[in-house]
N, C-alpha and C positions, 0 to 999 in steps of 0.2 A: 776109329773114325765115328763120331756120333752121327746118327741118322737125323734127318730134319724133324722126324716126329719126336725123338727123344730131346732134341734141341729146343723144340717149341712145346715141351711138356707143361702140364699145369703147375708142376713143382717149380720149374724154372721161371715161369711167368710170376708165381707167387713171391719168389725170391726178389726178383727185379722190382716188383710192385712194392714190397716192403721196404726195400732200400729207398725207393723214390718217396714214399710216405714218411720214412724216418727223417730224411734230409729236409723235407718240407716242415715237419714238426720241430725240428732244431731251429729252423729260421723263424717260426712262430715264437718259440720260447726266447730266442735271441732278441727279437723285436720287443717283446714284453719286458725282458731284463733291461734293455736299453731305455725304455720309457721309465722304468722304475729309478734308474740312475739319472734321469732327466737329460739324457743324451738323445734329444728329440730328433735332431737331423739324422743321426745314425740309425735310429729306429725306423724313420720313415724310408731310409735307404734300404734297409732290410726288408721292409714290406714291399717295396718296388722289386727288389730281388725276388721275393717270394712269388710275386705275380708273374715274373719272367719265366719261372719254372713251369708254369702251366702253358706256355706258348706252344710247345710241341704237340700237346693234345688239342688245344684250341685251333691251331692251324690245320691239324689233320682233319678235325671235324668240319672246318670250314670248306676245305677243298676235297672233302670226302675221300681221304687218304688215310689208311690205317698204318700207324707207325709201329714198327716192331719194338717190344718192350726194352730190348737191349739198347737200342738207340735212344729211346726216351730216357732211360735210366742214366746213360752216359751224358746226355745233354743237361739233366738236372744236376748231376754231380759236377759237371764242368761250371755251370753257372754258380753253384754253391762255392767251389774252390776258388774261382776267379774273382767273383764279386763280393761274397760274404767274408771268406777268409782272407782273400788278397787285399780288397779295399777296406772293408769295415774293420777287420781284425789286424790289418797292418802287415800281412805275411810278406807282401812285396818288399817291405823294407827289412823285415826280420830275416828273411832267407833270400840270399842273392840269386838262387837258381829257380825260385818259385815262378817268376815270369817266363823263363825259358821253357820250363816243363809245361806250362799252360799254353803257351803258343805252339808247342809241338802238338799238344792235344787239340787245339783249335784247328790246325792244319789237318789232323787226322779226321776230325768231325766233318769239317768243310769238304774234305776230299771224298768222304762217303756220300754227303749231300750231292756234290757235283756229279759223282758217278751214277747215283741213282737217277738224277734228272735226265741226263743224256741216254741212260740205258732205257728208261721208260719211253723216251721219244723214239729211240731206235727200234723198239719192240711194238709200238703201236701200228696198227694197220692203217689208220687214216692219216698217218704222217709219213711222207715219202722220204725216209731216210734209211740208209743201209751202210752204217759206218763201220770201219774196221776197229778191231779191238784196240790197236795202238792209238787211234784217235780218241776213242772213248776214254781210255786211261789218261791221255794228254789233256783232255778237256777237264777231267777231274782235278788234275794238278793245277791247271791254269785257273779253274774256278776258285780253288782254295787259295792260291796266291793272290788273285784279284781281290777276294774278300779280305784277306790279310792286310793288303795295301790300303783298302778302304778304312779299315780299323785304325791303321797308323795315322792316316790323314785325320781321322776323328780325334785320336789322341793329341795330335799337333794342334788342332783347332781349339780343343778344350783348354790346353795349356796357354795358348796365346790369347784367347778371349776371356777366360776366367781365372787365369793365374794358377791353374792346377799343375800337378807334377806327374802326369800320366806317362810321359816319355822317359822318366827317370833321368838318364845320362844323355838324353838328346839323340844325336845321329847314331851313335854307337848302339844305343838300346834299340833303335828302330831297325838297324841292319841285322843284329842278332835275332831280333823278333821274326824278321822275314826269313832268315836262314833256317831257323827251327820250324817255322811255318812250312817251308819247302821240304824239310826232312819228314814231317808228319804226312804231308800231302803226297810225298814220293812213295812212302810205304803203301799207302792206299792205292795209288795208281798202279804199282807193281802187282799187288794182290788182285786188284780188279782186272788187270790185263791177263793174269793167270786164270781167273775164273772164266773169262770170255774164251780163252784159248782151249781150256780143257773141260769146262762145265763141271769139274769135280769140286767137292766140298771139303778141302782139306784144312782150310783156315777159317777163323772166326768171321772174316768179311764175307767169305762165300756163303757161310751159313746164314749171316744176316741178310744178304741178298736174297737167298732162297726163302727166308722168312717173310721178306718184304713182298716177294712175288706171290706167296701163298696167301697173304693177308689182302692183297689187291689184284685179284685175278682179272678184274675188268679193265685194268690199265695194260694187260698184255694179251688181250684178245686178238687173234689174227683172223 
């Protein structure tokens, strides 16, 4: 079992940082290549995607929260796979399973965000909350599913207003997306519940939670 010190080692940080930089560099070259091909709309879309990859750091700086590099790298990778490969490169059409895998990943990511939100509130001294582990895990699941539903509404709106095809096969696509969202969120909820019950660090989620706590001690002062 890795210790929190080894898990948050400079080498581990450097690996995640290089992965994040590499993906952003690929997006830069992709935008330049699309401009050369005179595919200006696609190039602008890639530049917008590139700007989205900086959101985790920007939001962290805005709210004075240090985001663990593991979560930041995962967020950048998800944006790259869903928007650049999925939409610009057409992976959603080339691979039938691409959308399902990414929705499972989105449930996974949103489950982590939801769990950390309520966990921070539960641990803060100036917020009168004392929630049981089951409720914290349940909130993480509901948060992820709620955000997934909002995204499906967004896809429906884009298709109806601008003639896009984000929903692919319509209702069937929406339902499968929500189901795999639930699978990803369910995994995080179970792991989060296990962390709160035992405080052991046997899984990656528990190590990420520990990393978040270490990077943001002011959020957990009692």
